[in-house]
N, C-alpha and C positions, 0 to 999 in steps of 0.2 A: 504494500500500500504506500502510495506516494502522496505528498502534500497536494500535488496537482489533482489527484483523485478526489480529495476532500473538497477542494475548491469547485471542481466540476459538480460533485454531488450537491454541495450547498446551493450552487446556482440553479441546478435543475429543480431542487426542492422549492426554491423561492419563485421561480418562473412557472413551475408546473408544466413544463414542456421541454422536450429535447431540442426542438427547433429554436425556441426562444433563447434557451441557454447557449446554444451554439452561436447565435448572433451576438449575444452579450459578451461571450468569451472570445469571439472571433476564431472559433474552431470549426472544422468540418463536422457536420451533423453525425456522420458515421463514427467519427472518433469519439464523440460524446457518448453515443450509444454503447460503443465497445467498452469504454471506461466504466460506465455504470454497470454493465453486465459483469465485467471482470471484478468489480468491487463486491457485487452481490455473490458471486461465486466464492470469492475469498472469505467473505463473512458467513457464507452458507445460509443465507436468508434473503428473501425478496425485500427490497427497500421501498419499492414503489408499486402502487396499483396502477395498471395501464387501462385506460378507457378512452372513449371517443373524444372527450373534451381535453385530454392530455394525460397528466400523471399526478397522482397524489401519494403522499407518504403512507406506508403501512405503520403499524404501531412500532415495529422495530426500526423503521425509517425515521420516525420522530425521535426515537431514542438516539439514533445515530447522528441526527442533525444537532442535537444538544452537544454531543461530544465534539463533532466536527467544528461547530461554531466556536467552542471554547478553545480548541487547539489553534484555529486560525487567528483568533483574537490574541492569544498568547504569542503567536509568531509575529504579529504586527507590533506588539509591545516590545518584543525582543529586538526587532529591527530599530525601533525608536530609541531604545536605550543605547545601542552600540553605534548607531549612525548619527546620534545627536552631536552636534559640534558646539564649540564654545560660543561662536557667533550665531545668534538666532537667525535661522533660515527656514525654508520650507513653507508648508501651508498650515495655517491655524484656523480650524473650523469652529466658529463661534455662533451660538444661537442667541436670539433676543426676542423679548416681547416687544410689541410695536411702539410702546409709549415710554421708552427709557430716554428722557430728555437729555441726560448727561452722556449718552452714547457717542454722539459726534465728536465731542471734545476728547473723550478717552481714545477713540480710534485715531483721531488726528494726531494726538500726542504720541501714540504708539508708532504710527507710521513714520512720523518725523524722526524718531530715534532708531527704528528698526525697519528700514525700507526694504530689506532683503526678504522679509516675511510676507507671504501672500495671505491676506486676510479674506476668509470666505465667511460671509454673514448670512445667516438663515433666520428669517422671522417666523414666529409661531406662538402658540399658547403655552403658558407655564407647564401645564400637565404634559404636553407633547415634548417640550424641550427637556424636561427632567428625564423622561423616558429615553430620549435620544442620547443624553449624556451617559446614563446608566448602561446603555447598550453600545457605547463607544462610537456612535455616529457623529458625535460632537465632542470637541476637546473641552468645551465649557459653554456656559450660557448665562445671560442676564435674565432672571425670572422674578416673579413676585414671591416674596418670602414671608415668613421663614419657611424653609423646606425641612421637613422632618423625615429623613430617610437614612438608614445605617450606612449606605454606600456613598452618601453625598457630603462633600466639604463645601461650606459656603462662606462668603465674605460680604460684609455690608458694603453697599455702594451709595445708597441714599434713601431718605425717607420722603414721602410725598403726601400731599393732602388730596383725597378724593372729593370731588364736588359734583353736585347734581347740575346737569346742564339742560336748560329749557329755552324755548323761544320767547316765553312770556317773562316779564319782569318780576311778577309775583308768582308764588307757587305754594300749594299746600298738599298734604298727603292724600287728600281725597282724589286728587287728579290722577293718582296711580290707577284708579279704577276707570279712568276715562282715556288717558293717553297711552299709546303703545310705548313699550320700553325697548330701546335699541341697544343691543349688546353684542359682544363677541360670543363665539360658541362656548359650550361647556368646556371647562378646563382653564378658563380665564380667571385670574385672581381677582379682578375688579368685579366680575360677575358674582363670584363667590361672596365677596363683601356685601354686595347689593342684596343677594338672596338671604344672607344672615340678618341684615337690617330689616328687610320686609317681613321675614318670619317673626322677628321680635315684635314688630308693630302689628302683626296679624293682618297684613295687607296682601291681597292677591291682585297683581297687575292685570289690566284688561287683556293685554297681548304682549308676547315677547317676540321681537323680530331680531333674527341673528344676522350679523354681518362679519366679514373677514378683514375689512380694511377700515382703519380708524378714520381716515379722511372722509369716507362715505358716511360713516356714522355722524360725524360732526356736521357735514353738509346737509344731511337729512334733518338733523335737529334744527339747523338754521332755517330750513324751509318749512318747519312746523310739522314734520312727520311724526315726531315723538320726543322722548326725553332719554337722557343717558347718564351714566356715572363714569367719570374718567379723572385722571390726575389734573389738578389745576394748571400745571406747567404746560400741558399740551393743548390747552384750550383758551388760555388767557388772552391770546392775540385776537381771538374772535370776540371776546367779551369787551375788549378795548373799543372795538368798532361797533359795539352794541348789536352784533349779529345774533348773539346768544347771551343768556344771563346765567350767572353762576350762583348756586345756593349751597350753603353749608349743610352738612349732615352731622349727626351725633359723633363726637370725637372718637368714641370707642370703635366706630366703623369707618372713620374717614382717614386714619393714618395707615399708610401702607408702605412696606419696605421693598426696595429692589436689591437683590443679592446676586452675586456672581457665584456659580457653582461649577464644580468638577468632581469626578469620581475620587474618593479617598485613596483608592489603591492604584490609581494610574501613575505611570512614570511622568514626573514633571519635567518636560523638555525645557531647554533654555528659552525657546519661543514662548511657551506658556508661563514660565517663571517671570519673564520680562513683562508679560501682559498683566500678571498679578501685581507686579511692582508698579506698573502704570496706573492701575486701579487704586492702589494704596496712595500713590502720590496725588491722584485727583481728589481723593477723600480728604487728605491733609490740606490741600490748597483750598478746597471748598470750606473746610472748617475755619481756616485762617481768614478767609475773605468774609466770613460772617453770614454766608448764605444759609437760609432756613433749610432744615432737613425735613 
């Protein structure tokens, strides 16, 4: 059994098709088929169910995928440890929720100091980003905290105030039963705060409308489609122009933290270590400048 066999097996398992795996790996289809058959013969058990729609894992195949994935992840970690140079280089895969107002300054500062590192930024919801970090798809991520997970190490980045955003200058809780609420999908930290607050107030919103882009949510509120809950920092420019109005909510629900996370057991490359130092420097500068957290 070779590492290449495990890579082929993992790809077929994920794609559910020999032909799709062959395209992904840039292999001849017959070669992929032969490798899978050879692996099954070596292990003396079928790893896939073959059917018209493609291939699905048998119970033994699912067990094999767990082992194969772990071995291949360990191999990636091994390469990172031995190929890591003193000068930060390579690719740093970073995830972020969409509303981290401090992100541009952190990225600009990092790029200025370590221009040899290629930053790859992926936007998403907190729940999805935490999963991507745990499963090694991301080196780290800016998410809504705190995160309570045994495999996660987290660092404070900033604290922000959540505000209710409406088109009308005045607002009362009864309007929740009239106005649609515009939110991100489940897994968003701001939505979780909102749901906790409404549950405490024993209020049921008229309708929940889900969006995937912050700008669409804010534009929709400005046009009178509904109301939303977001950090003050990302919407204050609209409030200045009186396109929307901001309303305070109870403090126990309004303060939200942004943290940077990575796996506790991951090897900290020079690129990631430098990124952590950049975040720490930003936090120090933020404190010294007297900015509100």
